[in-house]
KEKE-3310 file (N, C-alpha, C; in steps of 0.2 Angstrom, whole numbers, plus 5000, padded with zeros to 4 digits):
npx = (5330:5337:5330:5337:5349:5360:5355:5360:5361:5364:5377:5385:5393:5401:5398:5407:5402:5395:5406:5414:5405:5404:5418:5418:5409:5416:5428:5423:5418:5430:5437:5429:5429:5443:5445:5437:5444:5456:5452:5448:5460:5466:5458:5459:5473:5473:5465:5473:5484:5477:5473:5485:5491:5482:5485:5499:5499:5491:5499:5510:5504:5499:5511:5518:5508:5508:5522:5524:5514:5521:5532:5544:5552:5569:5576:5590:5605:5607:5595:5587:5578:5580:5573:5559:5558:5571:5574:5566:5559:5551:5550:5556:5557:5563:5565:5564:5558:5548:5545:5539:5543:5549:5545:5551:5552:5558:5557:5563:5570:5570:5578:5570:5568:5559:5559:5557:5563:5572:5575:5568:5555:5550:5545:5556:5560:5570:5580:5588:5597:5598:5610:5611:5614:5618:5609:5598:5598:5599:5609:5611:5617:5623:5612:5618:5625:5626:5611:5603:5594:5584:5569:5559:5544:5534:5526:5528:5528:5521:5527:5526:5509:5494:5486:5495:5502:5515:5523:5526:5519:5522:5515:5510:5505:5492:5488:5492:5502:5520:5533:5547:5551:5563:5571:5565:5562:5556:5544:5535:5520:5512:5511:5506:5502:5503:5499:5501:5500:5506:5512:5526:5523:5512:5494:5493:5483:5473:5481:5482:5476:5479:5476:5481:5482:5494:5497:5509:5509:5517:5525:5520:5522:5535:5542:5555:5563:5576:5581:5587:5591:5599:5617)
npy = (5830:5820:5806:5790:5793:5791:5792:5805:5802:5788:5788:5792:5784:5775:5781:5789:5786:5774:5766:5765:5758:5746:5742:5741:5730:5720:5719:5715:5702:5696:5696:5688:5676:5673:5672:5661:5651:5652:5647:5635:5628:5629:5621:5609:5606:5605:5594:5585:5585:5580:5568:5561:5563:5555:5542:5541:5543:5532:5521:5524:5523:5510:5502:5506:5502:5488:5484:5491:5484:5472:5474:5470:5465:5462:5447:5444:5436:5435:5433:5444:5458:5468:5484:5486:5497:5507:5519:5534:5547:5563:5562:5550:5533:5518:5500:5483:5469:5454:5449:5443:5448:5445:5433:5422:5406:5406:5413:5427:5440:5457:5473:5488:5504:5519:5534:5551:5560:5575:5584:5581:5577:5565:5548:5536:5519:5509:5494:5482:5467:5453:5444:5428:5416:5399:5396:5404:5417:5434:5447:5464:5477:5494:5508:5518:5512:5507:5502:5486:5487:5499:5508:5519:5525:5534:5551:5569:5572:5582:5588:5595:5591:5600:5602:5603:5591:5579:5568:5555:5550:5545:5533:5528:5514:5518:5525:5538:5552:5550:5560:5560:5549:5543:5542:5532:5520:5507:5509:5512:5508:5510:5518:5533:5538:5551:5557:5568:5570:5575:5588:5596:5607:5611:5611:5614:5616:5602:5593:5577:5570:5558:5547:5536:5524:5514:5499:5491:5475:5465:5467:5469:5459:5459:5463:5465:5473:5482:5499:5507:5511:5500:5503)
npz = (5149:5137:5128:5131:5136:5151:5168:5178:5191:5191:5188:5199:5207:5221:5237:5250:5263:5260:5256:5268:5276:5270:5271:5285:5287:5280:5288:5300:5296:5293:5305:5312:5305:5306:5320:5323:5316:5323:5335:5332:5328:5340:5348:5342:5344:5358:5360:5354:5363:5374:5371:5368:5381:5389:5384:5387:5401:5405:5401:5410:5423:5422:5422:5434:5443:5441:5445:5458:5466:5467:5475:5487:5502:5505:5508:5520:5523:5537:5543:5544:5535:5521:5518:5507:5499:5491:5487:5490:5484:5479:5465:5462:5464:5470:5472:5478:5469:5466:5452:5436:5421:5409:5403:5405:5413:5425:5441:5449:5459:5455:5455:5454:5447:5446:5438:5436:5423:5425:5415:5403:5407:5405:5411:5417:5417:5426:5428:5437:5437:5449:5458:5463:5477:5481:5491:5489:5491:5486:5479:5475:5463:5467:5465:5458:5449:5431:5424:5421:5411:5403:5401:5392:5398:5396:5395:5392:5410:5423:5438:5454:5452:5445:5456:5466:5470:5473:5461:5467:5483:5499:5510:5526:5536:5541:5531:5530:5525:5524:5532:5530:5520:5515:5526:5533:5526:5528:5534:5525:5517:5506:5490:5484:5468:5458:5443:5430:5414:5398:5397:5404:5411:5424:5424:5410:5396:5391:5397:5405:5420:5432:5446:5459:5472:5477:5485:5495:5495:5499:5510:5523:5533:5536:5549:5554:5545:5538:5543:5535:5517:5504:5500)
capx = (5334:5335:5329:5343:5355:5360:5353:5365:5361:5367:5385:5388:5397:5400:5399:5411:5398:5394:5413:5415:5400:5407:5424:5417:5406:5421:5432:5419:5418:5437:5439:5425:5432:5450:5444:5434:5450:5461:5449:5448:5466:5468:5454:5462:5479:5471:5462:5479:5488:5473:5473:5492:5492:5479:5489:5505:5497:5489:5505:5514:5501:5499:5518:5519:5504:5511:5528:5523:5511:5525:5537:5545:5558:5575:5579:5597:5608:5607:5588:5583:5576:5581:5567:5558:5560:5578:5574:5559:5559:5544:5550:5560:5556:5567:5563:5565:5552:5548:5540:5542:5541:5553:5542:5554:5549:5561:5555:5569:5569:5574:5578:5567:5568:5555:5562:5556:5569:5571:5576:5562:5549:5548:5546:5560:5560:5577:5580:5595:5596:5601:5614:5609:5618:5615:5604:5592:5598:5601:5612:5610:5622:5620:5608:5622:5628:5622:5605:5603:5590:5581:5563:5555:5537:5529:5527:5531:5524:5522:5527:5520:5503:5491:5484:5501:5504:5520:5522:5525:5518:5523:5510:5511:5500:5486:5486:5495:5509:5526:5536:5553:5551:5569:5574:5562:5558:5552:5537:5530:5515:5508:5513:5501:5505:5499:5501:5498:5503:5504:5516:5530:5520:5506:5489:5492:5477:5474:5484:5477:5477:5477:5479:5480:5486:5496:5499:5514:5505:5521:5529:5517:5524:5542:5543:5562:5566:5581:5579:5591:5592:5606:5621)
capy = (5825:5816:5799:5785:5796:5789:5797:5808:5798:5782:5790:5795:5779:5773:5786:5788:5782:5767:5763:5764:5753:5740:5740:5739:5724:5715:5718:5711:5695:5693:5695:5682:5670:5672:5670:5654:5647:5651:5643:5628:5626:5628:5616:5603:5605:5603:5587:5580:5584:5576:5561:5559:5562:5549:5536:5541:5542:5525:5517:5525:5520:5502:5499:5507:5497:5481:5483:5492:5479:5466:5476:5465:5466:5457:5443:5444:5429:5435:5432:5450:5460:5475:5487:5485:5503:5508:5526:5537:5555:5565:5560:5544:5527:5512:5495:5476:5466:5448:5449:5440:5452:5443:5428:5415:5402:5407:5419:5429:5447:5462:5480:5492:5511:5523:5541:5556:5564:5582:5588:5580:5576:5558:5543:5530:5513:5505:5487:5478:5460:5451:5438:5423:5411:5393:5396:5408:5424:5438:5453:5469:5482:5500:5511:5522:5508:5506:5497:5480:5489:5506:5509:5525:5523:5539:5558:5572:5573:5588:5586:5593:5592:5607:5603:5603:5584:5576:5562:5550:5552:5539:5533:5523:5509:5521:5529:5545:5553:5550:5566:5558:5541:5541:5540:5526:5516:5501:5511:5514:5503:5512:5524:5537:5540:5557:5558:5573:5569:5580:5593:5597:5613:5609:5615:5616:5614:5596:5588:5572:5569:5551:5546:5529:5522:5507:5496:5486:5469:5459:5470:5469:5454:5460:5468:5466:5476:5487:5505:5511:5507:5498:5508)
capz = (5147:5131:5129:5130:5140:5157:5173:5182:5198:5190:5187:5205:5210:5228:5241:5255:5268:5258:5256:5275:5279:5267:5274:5292:5287:5278:5293:5305:5294:5293:5312:5315:5302:5309:5327:5322:5313:5328:5340:5329:5328:5347:5351:5339:5348:5365:5359:5353:5369:5379:5368:5369:5388:5391:5382:5391:5408:5406:5401:5416:5428:5422:5424:5441:5447:5441:5449:5465:5470:5468:5479:5492:5506:5502:5514:5521:5526:5544:5545:5544:5529:5519:5516:5500:5495:5492:5486:5490:5484:5476:5458:5461:5468:5469:5476:5476:5467:5463:5446:5430:5415:5403:5399:5406:5418:5432:5445:5453:5461:5452:5458:5449:5449:5442:5440:5431:5420:5426:5409:5398:5411:5404:5416:5415:5421:5426:5431:5439:5439:5455:5458:5468:5479:5481:5496:5486:5493:5481:5480:5469:5463:5469:5461:5455:5443:5425:5425:5416:5405:5404:5397:5393:5399:5394:5397:5398:5416:5427:5445:5456:5448:5445:5463:5471:5473:5470:5458:5472:5490:5502:5515:5531:5537:5542:5525:5531:5522:5528:5530:5528:5519:5514:5532:5536:5521:5531:5537:5519:5516:5500:5487:5480:5462:5455:5436:5426:5408:5392:5397:5410:5415:5427:5422:5403:5393:5388:5402:5408:5427:5435:5453:5461:5478:5476:5491:5495:5498:5502:5515:5530:5537:5538:5554:5555:5539:5540:5543:5529:5511:5503:5498)
cpx = (5332:5335:5336:5350:5355:5358:5359:5366:5365:5375:5388:5393:5396:5402:5404:5408:5397:5401:5415:5411:5403:5413:5423:5414:5412:5426:5429:5419:5425:5439:5435:5428:5439:5449:5441:5440:5455:5458:5449:5454:5468:5464:5457:5469:5478:5469:5468:5483:5484:5474:5480:5493:5488:5482:5495:5504:5495:5495:5509:5511:5500:5506:5519:5515:5506:5517:5527:5520:5515:5531:5538:5551:5563:5577:5587:5599:5608:5600:5584:5581:5578:5575:5566:5560:5568:5579:5567:5559:5552:5544:5554:5559:5559:5565:5564:5558:5553:5542:5543:5539:5544:5550:5545:5550:5552:5559:5561:5568:5573:5574:5576:5567:5563:5557:5560:5562:5568:5571:5570:5555:5546:5550:5550:5559:5567:5576:5587:5593:5600:5606:5613:5614:5615:5610:5598:5592:5601:5604:5611:5615:5619:5616:5612:5626:5624:5617:5606:5599:5586:5575:5560:5547:5532:5530:5526:5526:5526:5522:5530:5514:5500:5488:5489:5503:5510:5519:5521:5524:5518:5518:5512:5505:5493:5484:5488:5501:5515:5531:5543:5554:5558:5573:5571:5558:5554:5545:5532:5526:5511:5511:5507:5504:5500:5502:5498:5502:5501:5509:5520:5527:5513:5500:5488:5486:5478:5478:5479:5480:5475:5480:5477:5484:5488:5499:5504:5512:5510:5526:5527:5520:5531:5543:5550:5566:5571:5579:5582:5591:5599:5610:5621)
cpy = (5821:5809:5795:5788:5793:5794:5799:5804:5791:5783:5792:5790:5777:5779:5784:5784:5775:5763:5761:5759:5746:5737:5738:5732:5718:5714:5714:5703:5692:5692:5689:5676:5668:5670:5663:5649:5646:5647:5636:5625:5625:5622:5609:5601:5603:5596:5582:5579:5580:5569:5557:5558:5556:5543:5536:5540:5535:5520:5518:5522:5513:5499:5500:5502:5490:5480:5485:5487:5473:5468:5471:5467:5461:5454:5443:5437:5429:5434:5438:5452:5467:5477:5486:5491:5505:5516:5529:5544:5556:5563:5554:5539:5521:5506:5488:5473:5459:5448:5446:5444:5449:5437:5421:5412:5403:5413:5421:5437:5451:5469:5485:5500:5515:5530:5545:5560:5571:5586:5587:5579:5569:5553:5537:5525:5509:5499:5485:5471:5458:5445:5434:5418:5405:5392:5400:5415:5428:5445:5457:5474:5489:5504:5516:5519:5508:5501:5492:5483:5495:5506:5515:5524:5528:5546:5562:5572:5579:5586:5592:5595:5599:5608:5602:5596:5582:5570:5556:5553:5545:5539:5527:5518:5511:5525:5537:5546:5553:5556:5565:5551:5539:5539:5534:5522:5510:5503:5512:5508:5504:5518:5527:5540:5545:5559:5563:5573:5574:5585:5593:5603:5611:5614:5617:5613:5607:5591:5583:5570:5562:5551:5539:5528:5515:5504:5491:5480:5465:5462:5470:5465:5455:5465:5470:5469:5481:5494:5509:5507:5505:5503:5508)
cpz = (5141:5132:5127:5133:5147:5162:5176:5189:5197:5189:5193:5208:5217:5232:5247:5261:5266:5258:5263:5278:5276:5270:5281:5292:5285:5284:5299:5303:5294:5300:5314:5312:5305:5316:5327:5320:5319:5334:5338:5330:5336:5350:5348:5343:5355:5365:5358:5359:5374:5377:5370:5377:5391:5390:5387:5398:5409:5406:5408:5422:5428:5424:5431:5445:5447:5445:5456:5469:5471:5472:5485:5496:5503:5508:5514:5524:5534:5547:5545:5536:5527:5516:5509:5496:5497:5490:5486:5490:5480:5468:5457:5466:5466:5474:5473:5474:5464:5458:5440:5424:5408:5400:5401:5412:5425:5435:5449:5454:5456:5456:5452:5452:5444:5443:5434:5429:5421:5419:5403:5401:5409:5410:5413:5420:5420:5430:5432:5440:5445:5454:5464:5470:5479:5486:5494:5489:5487:5483:5474:5469:5465:5463:5456:5449:5437:5426:5419:5409:5407:5399:5398:5393:5396:5397:5391:5404:5420:5434:5449:5451:5449:5452:5468:5473:5469:5466:5462:5479:5493:5509:5520:5532:5538:5536:5526:5528:5526:5527:5527:5526:5518:5520:5535:5531:5523:5533:5531:5518:5509:5497:5483:5474:5459:5448:5433:5419:5402:5392:5404:5415:5418:5425:5414:5400:5389:5392:5405:5415:5430:5442:5455:5467:5477:5483:5490:5499:5502:5507:5522:5535:5540:5543:5556:5550:5542:5539:5537:5523:5510:5500:5490)
residu = (MET:ARG:PRO:GLY:LEU:PRO:SER:PRO:ARG:GLU:ASP:ARG:GLY:VAL:THR:LEU:VAL:GLU:LEU:LEU:VAL:ALA:MET:SER:VAL:ALA:THR:ILE:ILE:ILE:ILE:ALA:VAL:GLY:GLY:PHE:PHE:ALA:ALA:THR:VAL:LYS:ALA:THR:ARG:THR:ASP:GLN:VAL:SER:GLU:SER:GLY:MET:ARG:GLN:GLY:SER:ASN:VAL:MET:ASN:ALA:LEU:THR:GLN:TYR:VAL:HIS:ALA:ALA:THR:VAL:LEU:PRO:LEU:THR:ASP:GLY:THR:TYR:ARG:ALA:ALA:LEU:GLN:ARG:ALA:THR:PRO:THR:ASP:VAL:ALA:PHE:TYR:ALA:TYR:VAL:ASN:MET:SER:GLY:SER:THR:ALA:GLN:GLN:PRO:VAL:GLN:VAL:GLU:PHE:VAL:ARG:ASP:PRO:SER:THR:GLY:LEU:LEU:LEU:GLU:LYS:GLN:TRP:ASP:GLY:VAL:GLY:ASP:GLN:ASN:GLY:TYR:TYR:ALA:PHE:PRO:ALA:LEU:THR:THR:ALA:PRO:SER:ARG:THR:ILE:THR:LEU:GLY:GLY:PRO:LEU:ALA:SER:PRO:THR:VAL:ASP:GLY:ARG:ASN:LEU:PHE:VAL:TYR:LEU:ASP:GLY:SER:GLY:ASN:PRO:ILE:ALA:SER:PRO:ALA:ALA:ASN:PRO:GLY:ALA:VAL:ARG:ALA:VAL:GLN:VAL:ASN:VAL:GLU:ALA:GLY:SER:THR:VAL:ALA:GLY:THR:ALA:GLY:ASN:THR:THR:LEU:GLN:ASN:THR:LEU:TYR:LEU:PHE:ASN:VAL:GLY:TYR:ALA:THR:THR:SER:THR:ALA:SER:PRO:ALA:PRO)
# end
């Protein structure tokens, strides 16, 4: 071989084996990077759902706690009482309450309903103002009439939750679930609230679950409450 000429070994290029090895290594790297990127996006999405669910769930639970604790029987002119709860289903609870949320100095009862919208999963708060007479007795319109105001509290909520609990579970004075609370609303002494916020599908990654038992402090004395809700 004459000096200055390239070696035949230097001209052979890349062999098929070397090319296959390089392609295999490149494929492994691409798959690893792609998997890491997908996992990062999924984790970010889960964190966002979890954070939003926590806020929504807290708003829902705070509003329910404030109002359910204020639930009260409705005195009637004949000396009896109408049961505090006017509707008691797994996703819909309505009752009378003495609570001042408007900031005014006057205290007067309101009829309140908390209902999960079946199409969106959002929890709605509806209120009806009462009409009082000169003796201090109040009357309220039927729940089927348009409310005085409606507020979207938060959501979406899943019901039943991932552990099979309904949004609202009604308990008697001993803390036992009541099988048919709508048939005997006067027996309800507490409402267990099971909130799973973040998605309408129970068990979705990032959903936030909250549970609280809310006692009806103002109804224990009313042993003569009527057995059926208002029309």
